[in-house]
C-alpha positions in Angstrom: -62.7 23.9 -123.9 -61.9 25.1 -127.3 -61.3 29.1 -127.4 -61.9 28.8 -124.0 -60.7 32.4 -122.2 -59.1 31.9 -119.1 -60.1 34.8 -116.9 -57.3 37.0 -115.0 -56.6 35.9 -111.4 -58.2 37.9 -109.0 -56.0 40.5 -106.7 -55.6 37.9 -104.0 -53.0 36.2 -106.4 -50.8 39.2 -105.9 -47.3 38.5 -104.6 -47.1 37.2 -100.6 -50.4 36.6 -100.6 -51.2 33.0 -98.9 -54.1 31.2 -100.5 -55.3 28.0 -98.5 -57.8 25.8 -100.0 -59.1 22.5 -98.2 -58.1 19.5 -100.2 -61.0 17.3 -98.7 -63.1 19.4 -100.5 -61.6 19.9 -104.1 -59.2 22.7 -102.9 -61.8 25.0 -103.1 -61.6 24.5 -107.0 -65.4 24.6 -108.4 -66.2 21.5 -110.2 -62.8 19.7 -109.8 -62.4 16.1 -110.6 -59.6 14.1 -109.4 -57.5 12.6 -112.6 -54.2 11.4 -111.1 -52.4 11.3 -107.9 -49.3 9.7 -106.4 -47.5 10.5 -103.1 -46.0 13.7 -104.3 -48.9 15.3 -105.9 -52.7 15.2 -107.2 -53.8 16.6 -110.4 -57.3 17.8 -110.8 -59.3 18.9 -113.9 -62.1 21.8 -113.2 -64.9 22.6 -115.5 -62.8 25.2 -116.9 -60.5 22.9 -118.2 -57.9 24.0 -116.2 -55.2 21.2 -114.5 -54.4 21.9 -111.2 -51.3 20.3 -109.7 -51.3 20.1 -105.9 -48.2 19.5 -104.3 -48.5 17.3 -101.2 -45.1 15.0 -100.7 -46.5 12.8 -98.6 -43.2 11.0 -97.3 -42.0 14.4 -96.2 -43.4 17.2 -93.5 -43.3 19.8 -96.3 -42.6 19.6 -100.2 -39.1 18.9 -100.5 -37.5 18.0 -104.1 -35.7 15.0 -104.2 -35.4 11.8 -105.9 -39.3 10.6 -105.5 -40.4 14.5 -105.8 -38.6 14.4 -109.5 -40.4 10.8 -110.5 -43.7 12.2 -109.3 -44.1 15.2 -111.1 -43.0 13.6 -114.4 -45.4 10.9 -113.5 -48.0 14.0 -112.8 -46.8 16.0 -115.8 -47.8 12.8 -118.2 -51.1 12.6 -116.4 -51.7 16.7 -117.6 -50.0 15.7 -121.2 -52.7 12.9 -121.3 -55.4 15.5 -120.3 -54.1 18.4 -122.9 -54.4 15.6 -125.8 -57.7 14.1 -124.8 -59.6 16.7 -122.8 -58.4 20.3 -124.1 -56.3 21.1 -120.9 -54.4 24.5 -121.8 -53.4 25.7 -118.5 -52.3 23.8 -115.5 -51.6 25.8 -111.8 -49.6 24.7 -109.5 -50.6 25.2 -106.2 -49.3 23.7 -102.5 -51.5 21.3 -100.4 -49.2 22.4 -97.3 -50.7 25.7 -95.8 -47.0 26.3 -94.5 -45.1 26.5 -98.0 -45.0 25.9 -101.6 -41.4 23.9 -101.9 -38.7 24.6 -99.4 -35.8 24.0 -101.8 -33.8 21.0 -102.4 -32.6 17.9 -100.5 -29.2 17.7 -101.8 -28.1 14.7 -99.8 -30.9 13.1 -101.5 -30.2 14.0 -105.2 -26.5 13.6 -104.8 -25.7 11.0 -102.1 -22.5 11.3 -100.7 -20.2 8.5 -101.8 -16.9 7.3 -99.8 -13.6 7.6 -102.0 -12.2 5.2 -100.4 
């Protein structure tokens, strides 16, 4: 992957365009190999040495930022860092495994639990 030039994304990636990929078929990423998976996301590496981080919060119906999401993303980014060091990955692309949305926002109660002052 040394000195590999990454092609510019096609026009289909313009703002507002929905792109759906089939997780069961490697997300439509040619020659993709699953490198890591947890309850929040899955990390793939393709033949062009691109890391694909597919968000898919298995404990929720949508991708929402909560404590589990933050911890899971730390693990995924650790896996990507290892791919940078060992496999020559230079780019990480975040996509959603949920065709309805990327991330809907933060679960504020889940991140900052309400405590009783009494």
